[in-house]
Gaussian input, Z-matrix of N, CA and C with variables (Angstrom, degrees):
# hf/3-21g

backbone

0 1
 N
 C     1     B1
 C     2     B2     1     A1
 N     3     B3     2     A2     1     D1
 C     4     B4     3     A3     2     D2
 C     5     B5     4     A4     3     D3
 N     6     B6     5     A5     4     D4
 C     7     B7     6     A6     5     D5
 C     8     B8     7     A7     6     D6
 N     9     B9     8     A8     7     D7
 C    10    B10     9     A9     8     D8
 C    11    B11    10    A10     9     D9
 N    12    B12    11    A11    10    D10
 C    13    B13    12    A12    11    D11
 C    14    B14    13    A13    12    D12
 N    15    B15    14    A14    13    D13
 C    16    B16    15    A15    14    D14
 C    17    B17    16    A16    15    D15
 N    18    B18    17    A17    16    D16
 C    19    B19    18    A18    17    D17
 C    20    B20    19    A19    18    D18
 N    21    B21    20    A20    19    D19
 C    22    B22    21    A21    20    D20
 C    23    B23    22    A22    21    D21
 N    24    B24    23    A23    22    D22
 C    25    B25    24    A24    23    D23
 C    26    B26    25    A25    24    D24
 N    27    B27    26    A26    25    D25
 C    28    B28    27    A27    26    D26
 C    29    B29    28    A28    27    D27
 N    30    B30    29    A29    28    D28
 C    31    B31    30    A30    29    D29
 C    32    B32    31    A31    30    D30
 N    33    B33    32    A32    31    D31
 C    34    B34    33    A33    32    D32
 C    35    B35    34    A34    33    D33
 N    36    B36    35    A35    34    D34
 C    37    B37    36    A36    35    D35
 C    38    B38    37    A37    36    D36
 N    39    B39    38    A38    37    D37
 C    40    B40    39    A39    38    D38
 C    41    B41    40    A40    39    D39
 N    42    B42    41    A41    40    D40
 C    43    B43    42    A42    41    D41
 C    44    B44    43    A43    42    D42
 N    45    B45    44    A44    43    D43
 C    46    B46    45    A45    44    D44
 C    47    B47    46    A46    45    D45
 N    48    B48    47    A47    46    D46
 C    49    B49    48    A48    47    D47
 C    50    B50    49    A49    48    D48
 N    51    B51    50    A50    49    D49
 C    52    B52    51    A51    50    D50
 C    53    B53    52    A52    51    D51
 N    54    B54    53    A53    52    D52
 C    55    B55    54    A54    53    D53
 C    56    B56    55    A55    54    D54
 N    57    B57    56    A56    55    D55
 C    58    B58    57    A57    56    D56
 C    59    B59    58    A58    57    D57
 N    60    B60    59    A59    58    D58
 C    61    B61    60    A60    59    D59
 C    62    B62    61    A61    60    D60
 N    63    B63    62    A62    61    D61
 C    64    B64    63    A63    62    D62
 C    65    B65    64    A64    63    D63
 N    66    B66    65    A65    64    D64
 C    67    B67    66    A66    65    D65
 C    68    B68    67    A67    66    D66
 N    69    B69    68    A68    67    D67
 C    70    B70    69    A69    68    D68
 C    71    B71    70    A70    69    D69
 N    72    B72    71    A71    70    D70
 C    73    B73    72    A72    71    D71
 C    74    B74    73    A73    72    D72
 N    75    B75    74    A74    73    D73
 C    76    B76    75    A75    74    D74
 C    77    B77    76    A76    75    D75
 N    78    B78    77    A77    76    D76
 C    79    B79    78    A78    77    D77
 C    80    B80    79    A79    78    D78
 N    81    B81    80    A80    79    D79
 C    82    B82    81    A81    80    D80
 C    83    B83    82    A82    81    D81
 N    84    B84    83    A83    82    D82
 C    85    B85    84    A84    83    D83
 C    86    B86    85    A85    84    D84
 N    87    B87    86    A86    85    D85
 C    88    B88    87    A87    86    D86
 C    89    B89    88    A88    87    D87
 N    90    B90    89    A89    88    D88
 C    91    B91    90    A90    89    D89
 C    92    B92    91    A91    90    D90
 N    93    B93    92    A92    91    D91
 C    94    B94    93    A93    92    D92
 C    95    B95    94    A94    93    D93
 N    96    B96    95    A95    94    D94
 C    97    B97    96    A96    95    D95
 C    98    B98    97    A97    96    D96
 N    99    B99    98    A98    97    D97
 C   100   B100    99    A99    98    D98
 C   101   B101   100   A100    99    D99
 N   102   B102   101   A101   100   D100
 C   103   B103   102   A102   101   D101
 C   104   B104   103   A103   102   D102
 N   105   B105   104   A104   103   D103
 C   106   B106   105   A105   104   D104
 C   107   B107   106   A106   105   D105
 N   108   B108   107   A107   106   D106
 C   109   B109   108   A108   107   D107
 C   110   B110   109   A109   108   D108
 N   111   B111   110   A110   109   D109
 C   112   B112   111   A111   110   D110
 C   113   B113   112   A112   111   D111
 N   114   B114   113   A113   112   D112
 C   115   B115   114   A114   113   D113
 C   116   B116   115   A115   114   D114
 N   117   B117   116   A116   115   D115
 C   118   B118   117   A117   116   D116
 C   119   B119   118   A118   117   D117
 N   120   B120   119   A119   118   D118
 C   121   B121   120   A120   119   D119
 C   122   B122   121   A121   120   D120
 N   123   B123   122   A122   121   D121
 C   124   B124   123   A123   122   D122
 C   125   B125   124   A124   123   D123
 N   126   B126   125   A125   124   D124
 C   127   B127   126   A126   125   D125
 C   128   B128   127   A127   126   D126
 N   129   B129   128   A128   127   D127
 C   130   B130   129   A129   128   D128
 C   131   B131   130   A130   129   D129
 N   132   B132   131   A131   130   D130
 C   133   B133   132   A132   131   D131
 C   134   B134   133   A133   132   D132
 N   135   B135   134   A134   133   D133
 C   136   B136   135   A135   134   D134
 C   137   B137   136   A136   135   D135
 N   138   B138   137   A137   136   D136
 C   139   B139   138   A138   137   D137
 C   140   B140   139   A139   138   D138
 N   141   B141   140   A140   139   D139
 C   142   B142   141   A141   140   D140
 C   143   B143   142   A142   141   D141
 N   144   B144   143   A143   142   D142
 C   145   B145   144   A144   143   D143
 C   146   B146   145   A145   144   D144
 N   147   B147   146   A146   145   D145
 C   148   B148   147   A147   146   D146
 C   149   B149   148   A148   147   D147
 N   150   B150   149   A149   148   D148
 C   151   B151   150   A150   149   D149
 C   152   B152   151   A151   150   D150
 N   153   B153   152   A152   151   D151
 C   154   B154   153   A153   152   D152
 C   155   B155   154   A154   153   D153
 N   156   B156   155   A155   154   D154
 C   157   B157   156   A156   155   D155
 C   158   B158   157   A157   156   D156
 N   159   B159   158   A158   157   D157
 C   160   B160   159   A159   158   D158
 C   161   B161   160   A160   159   D159
 N   162   B162   161   A161   160   D160
 C   163   B163   162   A162   161   D161
 C   164   B164   163   A163   162   D162
 N   165   B165   164   A164   163   D163
 C   166   B166   165   A165   164   D164
 C   167   B167   166   A166   165   D165
 N   168   B168   167   A167   166   D166
 C   169   B169   168   A168   167   D167
 C   170   B170   169   A169   168   D168
 N   171   B171   170   A170   169   D169
 C   172   B172   171   A171   170   D170
 C   173   B173   172   A172   171   D171
 N   174   B174   173   A173   172   D172
 C   175   B175   174   A174   173   D173
 C   176   B176   175   A175   174   D174
 N   177   B177   176   A176   175   D175
 C   178   B178   177   A177   176   D176
 C   179   B179   178   A178   177   D177
 N   180   B180   179   A179   178   D178
 C   181   B181   180   A180   179   D179
 C   182   B182   181   A181   180   D180
 N   183   B183   182   A182   181   D181
 C   184   B184   183   A183   182   D182
 C   185   B185   184   A184   183   D183
 N   186   B186   185   A185   184   D184
 C   187   B187   186   A186   185   D185
 C   188   B188   187   A187   186   D186
 N   189   B189   188   A188   187   D187
 C   190   B190   189   A189   188   D188
 C   191   B191   190   A190   189   D189
 N   192   B192   191   A191   190   D190
 C   193   B193   192   A192   191   D191
 C   194   B194   193   A193   192   D192
 N   195   B195   194   A194   193   D193
 C   196   B196   195   A195   194   D194
 C   197   B197   196   A196   195   D195
 N   198   B198   197   A197   196   D196
 C   199   B199   198   A198   197   D197
 C   200   B200   199   A199   198   D198
 N   201   B201   200   A200   199   D199
 C   202   B202   201   A201   200   D200
 C   203   B203   202   A202   201   D201
 N   204   B204   203   A203   202   D202
 C   205   B205   204   A204   203   D203
 C   206   B206   205   A205   204   D204
 N   207   B207   206   A206   205   D205
 C   208   B208   207   A207   206   D206
 C   209   B209   208   A208   207   D207
 N   210   B210   209   A209   208   D208
 C   211   B211   210   A210   209   D209
 C   212   B212   211   A211   210   D210
 N   213   B213   212   A212   211   D211
 C   214   B214   213   A213   212   D212
 C   215   B215   214   A214   213   D213
 N   216   B216   215   A215   214   D214
 C   217   B217   216   A216   215   D215
 C   218   B218   217   A217   216   D216
 N   219   B219   218   A218   217   D217
 C   220   B220   219   A219   218   D218
 C   221   B221   220   A220   219   D219
 N   222   B222   221   A221   220   D220
 C   223   B223   222   A222   221   D221
 C   224   B224   223   A223   222   D222
 N   225   B225   224   A224   223   D223
 C   226   B226   225   A225   224   D224
 C   227   B227   226   A226   225   D225
 N   228   B228   227   A227   226   D226
 C   229   B229   228   A228   227   D227
 C   230   B230   229   A229   228   D228
 N   231   B231   230   A230   229   D229
 C   232   B232   231   A231   230   D230
 C   233   B233   232   A232   231   D231
 N   234   B234   233   A233   232   D232
 C   235   B235   234   A234   233   D233
 C   236   B236   235   A235   234   D234
 N   237   B237   236   A236   235   D235
 C   238   B238   237   A237   236   D236
 C   239   B239   238   A238   237   D237
 N   240   B240   239   A239   238   D238
 C   241   B241   240   A240   239   D239
 C   242   B242   241   A241   240   D240
 N   243   B243   242   A242   241   D241
 C   244   B244   243   A243   242   D242
 C   245   B245   244   A244   243   D243
 N   246   B246   245   A245   244   D244
 C   247   B247   246   A246   245   D245
 C   248   B248   247   A247   246   D246
 N   249   B249   248   A248   247   D247
 C   250   B250   249   A249   248   D248
 C   251   B251   250   A250   249   D249

   B1=1.4480
   B2=1.5232
   B3=1.2776
   B4=1.4261
   B5=1.5301
   B6=1.2712
   B7=1.4714
   B8=1.5289
   B9=1.3071
   B10=1.4660
   B11=1.5435
   B12=1.2807
   B13=1.5183
   B14=1.5171
   B15=1.3286
   B16=1.4863
   B17=1.5248
   B18=1.3214
   B19=1.4607
   B20=1.4979
   B21=1.3168
   B22=1.5075
   B23=1.5347
   B24=1.3223
   B25=1.4956
   B26=1.5214
   B27=1.3160
   B28=1.4806
   B29=1.5019
   B30=1.3184
   B31=1.4944
   B32=1.5383
   B33=1.2956
   B34=1.4526
   B35=1.5213
   B36=1.3351
   B37=1.5038
   B38=1.5109
   B39=1.2882
   B40=1.4669
   B41=1.5820
   B42=1.2942
   B43=1.4770
   B44=1.5354
   B45=1.3265
   B46=1.4594
   B47=1.5204
   B48=1.3393
   B49=1.4842
   B50=1.5530
   B51=1.3348
   B52=1.4624
   B53=1.5208
   B54=1.3067
   B55=1.4623
   B56=1.5607
   B57=1.2679
   B58=1.4964
   B59=1.5264
   B60=1.3004
   B61=1.5182
   B62=1.5023
   B63=1.2863
   B64=1.4776
   B65=1.5180
   B66=1.3221
   B67=1.4704
   B68=1.5110
   B69=1.3526
   B70=1.4153
   B71=1.5094
   B72=1.3526
   B73=1.4377
   B74=1.5126
   B75=1.3608
   B76=1.4358
   B77=1.4896
   B78=1.2758
   B79=1.4597
   B80=1.4937
   B81=1.3291
   B82=1.4833
   B83=1.5469
   B84=1.3022
   B85=1.4545
   B86=1.4822
   B87=1.3234
   B88=1.4333
   B89=1.5317
   B90=1.3465
   B91=1.4780
   B92=1.4838
   B93=1.2879
   B94=1.4651
   B95=1.5508
   B96=1.2726
   B97=1.4556
   B98=1.5061
   B99=1.2978
   B100=1.4453
   B101=1.5455
   B102=1.2802
   B103=1.4921
   B104=1.5327
   B105=1.3037
   B106=1.4639
   B107=1.5873
   B108=1.3358
   B109=1.4506
   B110=1.5427
   B111=1.3215
   B112=1.4776
   B113=1.4707
   B114=1.3500
   B115=1.4259
   B116=1.5316
   B117=1.3474
   B118=1.4770
   B119=1.5396
   B120=1.2721
   B121=1.4961
   B122=1.5235
   B123=1.3342
   B124=1.5109
   B125=1.4869
   B126=1.3965
   B127=1.4840
   B128=1.5253
   B129=1.3301
   B130=1.4239
   B131=1.5966
   B132=1.2795
   B133=1.4955
   B134=1.5096
   B135=1.3012
   B136=1.4260
   B137=1.5201
   B138=1.3090
   B139=1.4621
   B140=1.4958
   B141=1.3082
   B142=1.4496
   B143=1.5858
   B144=1.3100
   B145=1.5120
   B146=1.5214
   B147=1.3128
   B148=1.4792
   B149=1.5363
   B150=1.2947
   B151=1.4342
   B152=1.5202
   B153=1.3455
   B154=1.4143
   B155=1.5444
   B156=1.2810
   B157=1.4209
   B158=1.5193
   B159=1.3241
   B160=1.5098
   B161=1.5350
   B162=1.3046
   B163=1.4508
   B164=1.5504
   B165=1.3628
   B166=1.4805
   B167=1.5451
   B168=1.2895
   B169=1.4560
   B170=1.5621
   B171=1.3720
   B172=1.4186
   B173=1.5455
   B174=1.2959
   B175=1.4907
   B176=1.4532
   B177=1.3588
   B178=1.4823
   B179=1.5244
   B180=1.3262
   B181=1.4617
   B182=1.5132
   B183=1.3169
   B184=1.4326
   B185=1.5545
   B186=1.3137
   B187=1.4808
   B188=1.5519
   B189=1.3354
   B190=1.4723
   B191=1.4852
   B192=1.3591
   B193=1.4547
   B194=1.5168
   B195=1.3936
   B196=1.4614
   B197=1.4970
   B198=1.3067
   B199=1.5169
   B200=1.5075
   B201=1.3083
   B202=1.4521
   B203=1.5310
   B204=1.3424
   B205=1.4666
   B206=1.5182
   B207=1.3317
   B208=1.4308
   B209=1.4897
   B210=1.3470
   B211=1.5105
   B212=1.5084
   B213=1.2978
   B214=1.4247
   B215=1.5277
   B216=1.3199
   B217=1.4459
   B218=1.5133
   B219=1.3674
   B220=1.4644
   B221=1.5412
   B222=1.3206
   B223=1.4444
   B224=1.5280
   B225=1.3526
   B226=1.4632
   B227=1.5584
   B228=1.2565
   B229=1.4649
   B230=1.5098
   B231=1.3620
   B232=1.4485
   B233=1.5022
   B234=1.3499
   B235=1.4692
   B236=1.5438
   B237=1.3185
   B238=1.5012
   B239=1.4628
   B240=1.3341
   B241=1.4696
   B242=1.5435
   B243=1.3166
   B244=1.4825
   B245=1.5211
   B246=1.3202
   B247=1.4963
   B248=1.5146
   B249=1.2931
   B250=1.5058
   B251=1.4942
   A1=107.36
   A2=116.10
   A3=120.93
   A4=115.34
   A5=118.61
   A6=121.94
   A7=111.52
   A8=118.70
   A9=119.65
   A10=109.72
   A11=118.55
   A12=119.42
   A13=109.77
   A14=115.40
   A15=118.54
   A16=108.51
   A17=120.61
   A18=124.47
   A19=110.14
   A20=116.77
   A21=119.59
   A22=112.34
   A23=114.27
   A24=119.92
   A25=109.13
   A26=117.03
   A27=118.98
   A28=110.08
   A29=117.82
   A30=120.76
   A31=109.09
   A32=120.31
   A33=123.40
   A34=108.88
   A35=116.23
   A36=119.63
   A37=108.00
   A38=120.59
   A39=124.05
   A40=109.36
   A41=113.66
   A42=120.06
   A43=111.77
   A44=115.90
   A45=119.78
   A46=110.33
   A47=115.30
   A48=118.54
   A49=109.13
   A50=117.32
   A51=121.92
   A52=111.59
   A53=118.13
   A54=122.53
   A55=107.64
   A56=118.41
   A57=122.75
   A58=109.99
   A59=113.47
   A60=115.24
   A61=111.54
   A62=118.63
   A63=120.94
   A64=109.77
   A65=116.30
   A66=120.76
   A67=112.04
   A68=117.21
   A69=120.73
   A70=115.01
   A71=116.25
   A72=120.76
   A73=110.79
   A74=119.08
   A75=121.56
   A76=112.87
   A77=120.85
   A78=122.89
   A79=113.72
   A80=115.30
   A81=118.81
   A82=108.50
   A83=113.57
   A84=119.34
   A85=109.37
   A86=117.71
   A87=123.39
   A88=112.29
   A89=117.01
   A90=119.61
   A91=108.03
   A92=114.40
   A93=120.52
   A94=111.63
   A95=116.70
   A96=122.46
   A97=109.72
   A98=117.70
   A99=123.30
   A100=107.67
   A101=116.15
   A102=118.23
   A103=111.94
   A104=117.51
   A105=123.87
   A106=109.86
   A107=116.21
   A108=120.18
   A109=110.59
   A110=118.15
   A111=121.08
   A112=112.94
   A113=115.82
   A114=121.13
   A115=111.81
   A116=115.48
   A117=120.32
   A118=109.31
   A119=117.23
   A120=124.04
   A121=108.28
   A122=116.28
   A123=120.28
   A124=111.39
   A125=116.75
   A126=118.61
   A127=110.96
   A128=118.49
   A129=120.95
   A130=107.76
   A131=117.01
   A132=118.87
   A133=109.21
   A134=119.21
   A135=123.70
   A136=111.31
   A137=117.05
   A138=121.11
   A139=113.21
   A140=116.98
   A141=120.10
   A142=110.56
   A143=113.13
   A144=116.33
   A145=112.87
   A146=116.38
   A147=121.79
   A148=110.38
   A149=118.24
   A150=122.96
   A151=114.48
   A152=118.05
   A153=121.23
   A154=112.46
   A155=117.05
   A156=123.21
   A157=107.36
   A158=117.02
   A159=119.83
   A160=110.91
   A161=118.55
   A162=119.46
   A163=110.56
   A164=114.18
   A165=116.41
   A166=109.86
   A167=116.76
   A168=120.14
   A169=112.28
   A170=114.60
   A171=118.39
   A172=112.83
   A173=116.80
   A174=120.68
   A175=112.31
   A176=118.09
   A177=120.46
   A178=111.45
   A179=116.77
   A180=118.35
   A181=112.37
   A182=117.44
   A183=122.63
   A184=111.85
   A185=113.46
   A186=119.05
   A187=109.35
   A188=117.05
   A189=120.04
   A190=112.74
   A191=116.70
   A192=119.74
   A193=111.53
   A194=116.55
   A195=118.92
   A196=110.08
   A197=118.09
   A198=120.68
   A199=109.89
   A200=120.03
   A201=123.60
   A202=111.83
   A203=114.38
   A204=118.45
   A205=110.57
   A206=116.62
   A207=117.94
   A208=113.81
   A209=114.59
   A210=119.90
   A211=111.50
   A212=117.85
   A213=122.51
   A214=112.82
   A215=114.57
   A216=118.69
   A217=110.95
   A218=115.78
   A219=118.11
   A220=114.38
   A221=114.51
   A222=118.04
   A223=110.75
   A224=118.66
   A225=120.92
   A226=110.12
   A227=117.33
   A228=120.80
   A229=108.61
   A230=121.15
   A231=124.48
   A232=108.52
   A233=119.67
   A234=123.47
   A235=108.96
   A236=117.35
   A237=121.98
   A238=109.35
   A239=118.91
   A240=122.25
   A241=111.33
   A242=116.74
   A243=117.57
   A244=110.55
   A245=121.09
   A246=119.96
   A247=111.08
   A248=119.44
   A249=122.58
   A250=109.61
   D1=132.95
   D2=172.74
   D3=-86.17
   D4=177.89
   D5=-173.68
   D6=-63.25
   D7=-41.18
   D8=-177.00
   D9=-67.94
   D10=-33.93
   D11=179.91
   D12=-69.52
   D13=-36.95
   D14=178.74
   D15=-68.50
   D16=-40.55
   D17=177.10
   D18=-59.41
   D19=-44.43
   D20=-178.84
   D21=-66.82
   D22=-36.91
   D23=178.36
   D24=-66.26
   D25=-42.49
   D26=178.74
   D27=-64.84
   D28=-42.32
   D29=-179.21
   D30=-62.15
   D31=-39.68
   D32=-177.80
   D33=-66.46
   D34=-42.68
   D35=179.67
   D36=-64.98
   D37=-40.45
   D38=-179.72
   D39=-62.58
   D40=-44.49
   D41=179.24
   D42=-61.75
   D43=-42.28
   D44=179.24
   D45=-64.93
   D46=-44.44
   D47=-177.92
   D48=-63.57
   D49=-43.56
   D50=178.92
   D51=-62.66
   D52=-40.56
   D53=178.88
   D54=-63.96
   D55=-40.75
   D56=178.75
   D57=-62.50
   D58=-45.80
   D59=-178.83
   D60=-67.55
   D61=-36.77
   D62=177.96
   D63=-66.51
   D64=-40.31
   D65=-179.99
   D66=-62.91
   D67=-48.50
   D68=-179.41
   D69=-72.85
   D70=-33.23
   D71=177.56
   D72=-73.58
   D73=-23.68
   D74=-179.87
   D75=-75.63
   D76=-7.08
   D77=178.25
   D78=-75.87
   D79=-12.70
   D80=179.37
   D81=-77.71
   D82=172.37
   D83=175.87
   D84=-63.49
   D85=134.76
   D86=-174.29
   D87=-74.49
   D88=128.05
   D89=172.66
   D90=-106.57
   D91=128.23
   D92=-178.95
   D93=-86.00
   D94=150.72
   D95=171.67
   D96=-69.73
   D97=139.90
   D98=170.59
   D99=-77.98
   D100=154.57
   D101=177.92
   D102=-54.59
   D103=-37.98
   D104=-178.19
   D105=-66.82
   D106=-40.49
   D107=177.75
   D108=-70.03
   D109=-36.45
   D110=173.36
   D111=-60.52
   D112=-43.37
   D113=178.99
   D114=-63.79
   D115=-40.57
   D116=178.17
   D117=-62.86
   D118=-43.29
   D119=179.13
   D120=-59.06
   D121=-45.14
   D122=-179.90
   D123=-62.81
   D124=-39.52
   D125=178.58
   D126=-66.14
   D127=-39.06
   D128=-177.26
   D129=-69.66
   D130=-38.77
   D131=177.62
   D132=-65.45
   D133=-42.21
   D134=179.04
   D135=-63.42
   D136=-38.17
   D137=174.33
   D138=-62.85
   D139=-38.04
   D140=176.55
   D141=-68.08
   D142=-43.53
   D143=-179.75
   D144=-64.48
   D145=-39.48
   D146=-177.89
   D147=-95.68
   D148=31.76
   D149=-176.44
   D150=-71.02
   D151=-15.17
   D152=179.00
   D153=-65.34
   D154=-38.51
   D155=173.63
   D156=-89.77
   D157=103.57
   D158=-170.35
   D159=-57.76
   D160=-46.14
   D161=-173.55
   D162=-63.75
   D163=-37.32
   D164=-178.10
   D165=-76.71
   D166=-42.19
   D167=-179.91
   D168=-61.08
   D169=-49.91
   D170=179.07
   D171=-65.01
   D172=-37.00
   D173=176.87
   D174=-62.57
   D175=-43.99
   D176=178.12
   D177=-67.39
   D178=-41.29
   D179=176.30
   D180=-62.32
   D181=-40.77
   D182=178.51
   D183=-61.89
   D184=-43.41
   D185=-179.35
   D186=-65.34
   D187=-38.84
   D188=177.02
   D189=-63.62
   D190=-41.05
   D191=178.24
   D192=-65.02
   D193=-41.98
   D194=179.76
   D195=-63.33
   D196=-41.59
   D197=179.81
   D198=-66.40
   D199=-37.54
   D200=177.93
   D201=-62.89
   D202=-44.16
   D203=177.65
   D204=-65.36
   D205=-42.58
   D206=176.32
   D207=-56.83
   D208=-41.75
   D209=177.79
   D210=-62.78
   D211=-40.29
   D212=178.32
   D213=-63.27
   D214=-43.48
   D215=178.52
   D216=-65.18
   D217=-42.64
   D218=175.66
   D219=-59.14
   D220=-44.24
   D221=179.32
   D222=-67.81
   D223=-33.47
   D224=177.82
   D225=-65.37
   D226=-40.46
   D227=-178.47
   D228=-70.67
   D229=-34.04
   D230=-178.59
   D231=-70.29
   D232=-41.47
   D233=-175.54
   D234=-71.99
   D235=-30.75
   D236=178.03
   D237=-64.46
   D238=-39.22
   D239=-179.63
   D240=-69.50
   D241=-33.92
   D242=-175.60
   D243=-83.30
   D244=-17.91
   D245=-179.24
   D246=-87.73
   D247=-14.37
   D248=-178.47
   D249=-78.23

């Protein structure tokens, strides 16, 4: 086996393991993304896509991280109120 065949075999094994984890994790109760988390995800993806321009890519990634942290803080405050 040459190097490319070994790489393909490893990629297939990783895909199968990932599919299994997604299948078994999907049996839990579904948690939906909040609109703020979805927006953060979109900013991170846009930062990856526009990574050629460093200032734009890093700016979009940073905005996505800031929005994700804000969403986590909001969820944390909401869950504190419901547990009391």
